[in-house]
N, C-alpha and C positions, 0 to 999 in steps of 0.2 A: 498455557502450553508447556512452559518450563516446569511448572509444578507436576504435570502429568509425566513428562520425561524423567524428572527426578524420582517420582514414585516408581516408574517402571524400572529405573536403574537400581533403586534400593530393593525392589521386589526380586529382581534377578539376582542381586548379590545375596539376598536372604536365602533363596533356593540353593544357590551354590554352597553357602555356609551350612545349610541344613543337610545337604547331601554329604558334604565332607564330614559332618558330625556323625551321621548315621553310619557311614563307611568306617570311620575311626572306631566307633563303639563295637561294630561287628568284628573288626580285626582284633580289637583288644580282647573281646570275649573268646574269639577263636584261639588266640594265643594262650589265654588262661586255661581253656579246655585242653589244649595241646600239652601244656605243662602238667596239668592235673593227671591226664592219662599216662603221660610219661613217668610221673612219680609213682602212680599206681602199679604200672608194669614193673618198675624197679623194686617196689616193695614185694611184689609176687616173686621176683627172682631172688630177693634176699631170703624170703621164706623158704624157697626151694633149696637155697644154699644152706640154710640152717638145718633143714631136714637131712641134707646130704652129710653135714657134720655129725648130726645125731646118729646117722647110720654107720658112719666111720667109728664113732665111739662105742656104739652098741649095735652089733650086727643083728641082734634080735629086735626086729622092728615092731614098734607099737602100731596100732591101727591108724592113729593120726599121722604118724611119720610116713607110713606106707601110702596113705591116701594122698599126702602132699607130694611125694615123689612120683606118684602115678599121674597126677594132674600138673603137668609142666606148662599148661597153657598153649598158646599158639606162637609164642616168640621163638625164633631160631636160637638154639643154645649149643655152645661148644665148651666142654670142660677140658682143661689142660693141667698137667702136673708141673712140678717145679722146673722141669727141663723144657717146658713149652711143648710137650708131646701130647697129642690129643688122646684122651682116654674115654670120652663119651660125647655123643652128639644127639641132639633132639630137635625135631621140627625143621630139619635141614634137608632140602631136596638134593640128596646125594645117594647114588646107587653104587655100592661097593663093587658089584660085579661088572659094571660098565665104566666107572670113572676111577681115576687114580687118586692117590693121596695129595698130589700137587694141587689139584683143583679144590680139594677140601681145605688145604691150608690157605688157598686164595680166598675162599669164603671166610675163613677165620680172620684174615687181614682186614676184610671189609667190616666184620663185626666189631673189631677193635676200634674202628673209627666212629662207630655209631654211639657206643656207650662205654663208660668206665667199667672195668671188670669188678666182679664181686669176689672177695677172697674167701676161700674155704680152708681153714687152718685148724689143726688139732695138735695140742702139746700134752706131754705126759705130766705126771705130778712134779717132776724135777724141773719142768719148764723147757724140756727139750722138744723142739719142733719136729713132730713125727710126720705130719701131713701139711704140705704147702701147695695148694691148688688154686686155680683161678677159673671163674665162670664168665665167659664172654657171651653176651646176648645181643640180639638185634631188635629193632622196633617191629611191632606187629604191622600187618598190612593196613589196618585201620589207621594207625598212627602215621604211617607213611603217606596215606592218601590225605589225611587231615593237614599235613604240612604244606600241601599244594593248594589247599582251599583258599587262603588269602589271595594267592595269585589268580586263581580262577574267578574269585569275586571281583578283583580289580579289573580283570578282563571283561567280565560281564558288565560292570559299571561303565567301562570305557566304550564298549559296543553300544550300550543303551544311550550314552551321551552322544555318540557319533550318529546314531539313528535320529535322535531328537534334533541334533544340529542340522542334519540333512533335511528333515521334514520342515523345520522352521525356515531354513534357507530357501528350500524349494517354494514354500508358500509365499515367502517374501518376494522372490524373483517373479513368481506368477502374478502377485499383486502389482508389482512394478510394471510388468509387461502389459497387464490390463490397463493400467493408468496411462502408459505411453501410447497404447493403441487408441484409447478414448481421446487423448489430447490430439493425436494425429488426425483422427477422423473429424474432430471438431474444427481443427485448423483447416482441413480440406473443405469443410462446409462453409467456413467463414470466408475463405479466399474465393470460393466458387461464385458467390453473389456478385462482388464487384467485377469479376472476370466476365461474367455474362453481359454486364452492362458495357464493359470496354469493347467486347466483340461486336455489340450492336453499333457502337459509335464507329468502329473501324469499317463496318459494312456501309454506313452512310458516307464515310470519307471516300471509300473505293468507288462509290457511285459517281462522285464528283471528279475524282482523279484516279482513273483506272490503272494508269501505268506509272504510278508514283512508287519509286523504289523504297523510300523511307516507310511508306505505309505497308508495303509488302513485308519488310523486315520486322516492323512492329507486330504484324499479324503472326509472323513466325515466333516471335517472343511470347506472344499471348498463347499460342498453341503449346509452347514449351511450358508455360505456367500451368496450362490445363493438364499437361502430362505430369508435372510435379504434383498437382492437386490429386490426380488419379493415383499416384504412388502413395501419397499420405492416406488416402481413403482406403487403401488396401492393406495398410499396416495392421497386423493382428489377424488377418485372414489368410487362408491357404491359397497361394497364387495358382492360377490355372496355366498349365503348360500346353502350348499348341504347336503343332508342326508348322514351322514358318521358315522363310529364307533368312538365314542369319547374316549373310553377306550384305543384303540390302539394309537390314536393321543396323548393322555396325556402320555402314556408310552414311546413313541418315544422322546418326549420333555424331560422327566425325565431322560431317559437313556443317552441322550447327556449331560445334565447338571451335572449328578452325576459323570461321568468320569472326568469332568473338574472342579470339586469343591474340596475344601480342604478335606483331609482325616479326619480332626477333625469335619466335619459336618456329623452328623448321620441322614440319610434319613429314614423316616418311611412311607412306602407307603401302602395305603389301597385302592386298586382299584379292583372292581369285575372282574372276569375272563371272564364273558359272554360279548357278544357284546351289546352295547347300542347305537342305531341309533337315532340321532337327527340332525336337520339342523344347521350347523355351518360352519365357515370358519377356516380351520385348521391352516393356517399361522397366522391369527390374534389372535386366541385363544392361540397358542403357544407363541406368543409375550407377551400376557397378563400374562401367567404363568411364563415366564422368568422374567418379571419385578417384580412380587410378590415374586418369590423365591429369586431373587438376592437382593431385599430389605430386605428380612428376613435374608439372610446370612450376609449382611452388618450390620443389627441390632444386630446380635449375635457376630459381630467382628470376623467372620471366625471360630467360635467354638460354637457348640451347637446341638440341635436336631430340624430338620425341618420335619413336617408332612404334607403329601398330602393325602386327603381322597376324594373319589368319592362316592356319595350316589344317588341312583335312587329313586325318589319320584313319586307320581301319575301323576302330570302334568309337572314336571320339573326335571332337574338334578342339584344336589348340589355338588359344589367343595369347600372343606375347605383346606386352606393353613395356617398353624400355625407355629410359631417359638418360641424359648425360649430366645428372645432378650430383649432389654431394655423397650419395650412397648411404648405407645404413650400417651402424656399428654392430659388431658381432653380438655384444651383450644385450642389444635391443631386439634381436631377431625373434626371440621367444615371446616378446611382449607386443609386437607390432600389430597383431590382430585382436588384442584384448580391448574390450570397451573402455573408453575413457583415457586410453594411452595416446599421447600426442607429444611431438617434439616442437610443435609450433607455439608461439606466444598467444595465438587466438585459436578458437575452435574447441569442440567438445570431445574430440578423439573418437568419433563414432563411424567415420567414413569407411575405414578398412574393416572394422568389425561387422558393419552392415554388408560390405562386399563379401566377406567370408560366409555370413549367414545366407545371403542370397544364392551364392554359388553352391555351397556345400549342403545346407539344410533344405533349401527349396528346389534346387536343380540336381541335387545328389552328385555334384561334380567335385572339382578340386581347385583350390587357389593356393599358390605358394609363391615365395620369393625365389625365383629361378636362379638369379645371380645378382650379387651386389658387390661393388668395389668402392671403397672410400675415395672420394674425389673424382670418380669416373661415372658413377651412375648405378641404377637399379633396374632389374627386369622382373616383372611379375608374369606368372604363367597361370592361365585359366584353362581348365579341361572340362568340356561339356560332353555328356554322353549322346551318341546318335540315336539311341533307342531308349 
């Protein structure tokens, strides 16, 4: 097993190294191509400047000089004299009838930043400088696009890596969910066999002692185990929501928990006596309430007041579960519903994450920390839709 994991790790590192090498080679070739095109464009500009010098020396143009001057390429060009006054422009989007010279000089300032100027000079036989001009030119549109190519390539690689990561992560989570669902169903199956036998023995005991309180309580515990088994058997399946009376369902859950909680826990229950019919799954809602109530009892260290309140609103039902425990630190609020997170020394940290999934994913409701104060307690709010 260790050998397989080592191979997988090395294989993964090999692919990362290979991708890095390929991207580096592409970027290196792109940089070389950019520099080659830039040098080629400069050589063309030098050739045009040489033709301009030839024209200044000899106004009678040869065919070759005339051809070079006519073909100035696609690069924007501005020629200035020794006083930096513009004397010629080529391939520049500027309309003399609509635009003023200020804008033209602004274009010139941008060209100065793109490339070093090419000098156009002519001296007489005595060495006196008769012509002292400069040719400023900008990069072609192809060269400008090419300089952004490495950035676009890196973005594509990043997006590709993000998609691969998302696919692999989704597949891994899906595989883990299938595994947990299979384990849960197998656990439910294994527990169901001895439970059936225990229920049979309880039936025999009840025939002998019909009014025995311990037997009745044991029967309730067995029924609870059956409920837990039913919960595990439904993991991985889409729960069925039925229109039921939520007040009686909450009261049944509380009645069972109150009898099995410490006498030092004071339960304060505020539930309407009327029936409130909404679509929900009683087993999963009971599971959620158990998790929140047990967390509250643990937070109070077995001593304090726990309040459960049910309020009927216009479009939803509100359940408030509050305790007088230690509260939750602000830096932990964003992590409290994440799987595996727990502040306890024991436990897997799945209770609140399961509660969130049951309420929000299965019931399309909402569960939040309504209020928490360090040293005073925490209040959870559950909202369930009526329709």
